[in-house]
N, C-alpha and C positions, 0 to 999 in steps of 0.2 A: 504493500498498500504506500502511497507517495506523501509523504509529508506535507499539511496544507501551506506549510511556507513556501515550499518550490512552487507549488499550483499557483499560489500568488504572485511569485517572483517574475514569472513570463510576463504579467502586464505590468511591475515595474520597470523593467529593463526596456521593452517596449515604449513607453512612456519617454524613454529617455531618445533613442535612435531605433527605427528598423530599418539601417543599413544592413545588420544580419541578426534578421528580426529571430525572437523567441518564441519557435512554434512548439506547443506541448506535444511531445513524444517521448517513447522510451528514451531515444538518444540525449532527449535534451535534459531529461532526469538525470540520467546516467552524470552529465557532465555537469551542469550545476551543484548536484549533489557531491561531487568532487571535489568541487571549488568550494562551495559554503557551505557550513556545519547548517542544522537547522535554525539555529537560534539568530547565524549569519544575515541567514536568509528574511529573516521575520525583519531584522534591522534594515536591511536595504528596501525592503516593503516598506518601512514604515518612514522613511528618508523624504522629506519632499522634494519637488523639481526643484533645481537651482542648491545654492548654498543654504544650511541650516546649523544654528548652534545646538551643540549635545541636548539643550533642555527643548528645544523645539522638537528634536526627535523623539525624546522621552516621552513628551505629549502621547505622541501616536501609538506607545506601548506600554502595556499594561505593568503596572508599579514597577517601574525601574528605577535601577539606583544609578542615579550620575555617575559616581566613580567609576564601578563596573561599565557600564555602558561606554565611558570614555576609551577604557584600555580594550574593549572590543573593536571599538572603533580604529582605534590603532594597529592592530592585531590584522584588520580589514587591510586597511590600507597598506602595511607590508609583504600583504596576498596579492595587491593590485586590485581590489575589488571596488576600492572608493578611492578620492582624492581627498586630500586635506591643504588648506591652507590658512594663514591667519590674516587677519583686519584688525588694527587697531587693537592689537594682542590678545585676542580672541582667536581662537580657532573655528574654521568653518569647516562643515564636512558635507560631500556630494558624492551621490552615488554614481556610478559609471555605467553606461551603455554596453553592450558587446563590445561592439565595432564603432569609431574608435576607443577606444579602453581597456575593459575587462582583457579580450584575447591579446591584445599587443602585450601588456604587463605580464601574461602567464609564460612568455617564450623570447622577450626582448633580452634577457640575461646571457641566452646562449649557454646554458648549462643543458648537460648530455647526463642525463641517470634515469630511473627508472621512471621515479614520478613524474618526470616532462616526458616521457616517451608515452607514457599512457595519457598525459594531457593533448599531447599530439593524436593520439590516437582517436581519444574522445570528441576531441574539435573535429577533425576529417569525418568522425561517423557520422554526428551532427549535421555537417552542412551538407552531407548526402542526402539524410533523410529530410531533413529541411527542404532543397532542391525538388525532392520528389513529391515533397507534400504539394508544392506551387506549380507544379507540372501536371498535377492531378487533374481529375474531372471536375473535382470539388474543392479547390484551392480553401486552407483556413483563414478565418477573420482573427486578426491579430487583435487580442483583447490589450488594451493600455490603460494603468491606472496609476495614479499616485496619490497622498494622502491631498484630500481636497480637489481632486479631477477622476474622472471614472469614463470613460467613452471606448466606445467599441471601433475600433479604425477598418473599414470594407475597403479600402482602397489603397493604394501605394503611395507610401510618402516618399518623394523625391529627396535622397540623400547623395548627391555626387561629389567624387574628386575633383580636384581642378589638375590639370596640367600645366606644370610650371617650366619651361624652358632654361637652359642653362645660363643664361644673361641675366634673366629676370630674376634665377634663384640666386642668382650672387648676390645682387642688391636686397634681398629680402635676408639673405644670411649677415649680409655686413648692416643691416639694421637693427638687428635683434642682439641683445643683451646676453642671453641666457641659453647654450644649445648643449644639448646630451646626446650621445649615440647608443644606440643598443644595437642587436643582432636583428636582421632581418627576421621577423617570425614566418613569412611563409616558406622561406629556404630553409629556415631551420626547424622548421615544421617537416618537411619534406625528409631531410638528411636525421631527422629523429626515425622518420618510418621507413630509413634505407633508400631513398631516392637524393642522395647528394646532389647539388648544383655546383658546375664548373664559374659562377657567377660571384664576384665578392658578398661577405654577407655581415660584415660589421658596418652598415651605412643606413639602418634607418634612426629616423633623427624625430628628437623634440625639440620645439623653439618656445622659448619665452618662459614665464613661469612656471608653465605645466614641465619642461624640462627639468628646475630646480625640483620640483618634486620627487620625479623619476628618480634623477640622480642622487639625490638625497636617499632615499628607500632604497637604492642598490640596483634597479632596473635599467639604468644606464649610468655610461660615464659624461662626466663634464668635458668640452671640449673648446678650444678657442676658434675663431671666426675662419684664420687662416687652414685650421685642421681642416672643419668643415668643408671649405671651398675644395681642399686636396681629394676627400672622400668623393664630393660630387664630382672632380674630375678622373678620377677613378670608375666611378658611375659611369659616365659617359664613355669612357672609356669602353667598356664592358656592353655598352649598348642599353642601359636603362633607363626607362619612364620614372622622369620624377613628377610623384603624384601628392599633393598634398589636401590632408584630409581634414575637418574642424568637428567637432560633435556638436548639437544644436546651440549650444550655450558659449561656445569658442574656447571652452577649457582645453582640449587635446587638440596642439596645434602638431599633426604628425606627419612628418615627410618620408615618402616612403620612396624607394629607387627597385624598380620592379622589373620583372621579366618574365612572360605570360607563361613559360614552360613550367613556372611553380607559382604563380600567383592566380588563385582563383579570380579573383575580380579583372585584372587585366587581361586573363585568357576570355573572361567572358565577354569583356568590352572587344575584342578582336573578333568574336563569333558573330558581334551584333551584326543586323545588318547595315546599321548606320553608327559607327563606333562615336562620331563625334556628338552623337543626340546623348551617348550613355555615359558622359565626363560633362564637366567646365571646360569645354575645347574654346580657349579664348583666341589662339591663333590659329592659322594654318600657313603651310610650306608652299611655296611660290617659286616656278623654274625659270630662271634666267636661260632662255634656249639657246643663245649665243656665246654663252660661258657651258655653256654643258658641252663635255666630249662623249657622252653615254658610255662610261667606263663600268656603269652598273656597281658601283662600290657600295652606293645607297640602298639600293632594293631591300638586300637580304636584313639591313639594319630595321626596317621599317615593322613594327611587330602589328602593325594593323592591316598590311598589306595594300597599301594606299598607293605604294609606286610601281609601276610595271613598264616595258620596253615596248611599245606599236610603232611597227614600221621603221626601227632604227631609232627611234626619239622616246626619253622620257617623260611619262607622262603620270601625273599626278590625280587619283579621285579624292575630287574634296571633301565628300561627306566621309570616308572615312579616314582622312587624316584628322590626328586629334591635335597636331600642333604642339608634340612634345622635343621637334628639333633634334632629334637623335640621328637624323641621315644627314645633316649638315657638318656633324662631327667629322666624318669620313670625306665629304666633297674636295677633291683635291685643286678646283678652281674655283670654290665658293660660289657656285649657281645656282645653288638653294638658300632661299631667305625665310625667312617668318615675317609677315605680314600680319595685324589686326584682321580676325574674320569678318567677314562684312555683316553689319548689321542686317537683322529681320531674317537669315538665314539659319541661326540656330538661336537655342533661347537661353542666353549669357545670364550667368550668376558669379557675382566675385565671391 
């Protein structure tokens, strides 16, 4: 019999994000019961949306001792289940969504042991079950609830990653005071399941205040701006796409460097008939025909299959191009340029 706290936890997770939705099934309960104790699940369910004090959380729990609750919240933060920040000397607690949030924190340390192999297996099994349920003839309706809010969600809630090309990303990094880096969860998960990648793995970054929390709790390691740019250059060399994701309240500023052979999200985008609609694709690559030598070096770099040769000339399919700029890195004549995507063709969100 499933503990009632785990039943309610699905709604609490979906109230924060449906990018990786909580669908009630055996695989979901196997995963959350491994990550949360029943009492921790009950605490997560009791947490209001956004930041809350220990007193506000205790108000939603029966007979809760504040000192004990504060200790449990610290433990949950160490487990990557919630976030803690301080304001005016007072601690504020925030429950995390599945993605970006809980899932990343489970594997960003890059640890190889039986517990993390188990987590990798549980995440894989749940992802398969979730996808299967949404592809069925009767897809699930997602319950979404938090204290003071309870609604049934029967339609997809948009939650897209933003594609950030190299030069723009350098500017973002140079404006960021705190940067930390951890292990790519997708490639680490694959390695834990016996499918290692030949791409670099230590380049999953968090930016800003959330980076400080992650480093202080041991999920990531702080790095300088110069070190971060060097990692991004290594990712460019390896042909990795830079994706930037935020939770709805802008807590988790997560910068991933992705390759579709080990990334479920990028692989899904590449299989879309219109990849540029599946992400925030604010740029598009254009070809300077007079400069292109038709060397074809760029074609295998494109994970969206947006580049091909037609009658001896390089052609770009605009609706498949997501504007990552990875192809430009290997062009010997600088014949590829990024330009803002024309307004009105793609619904853009910054």
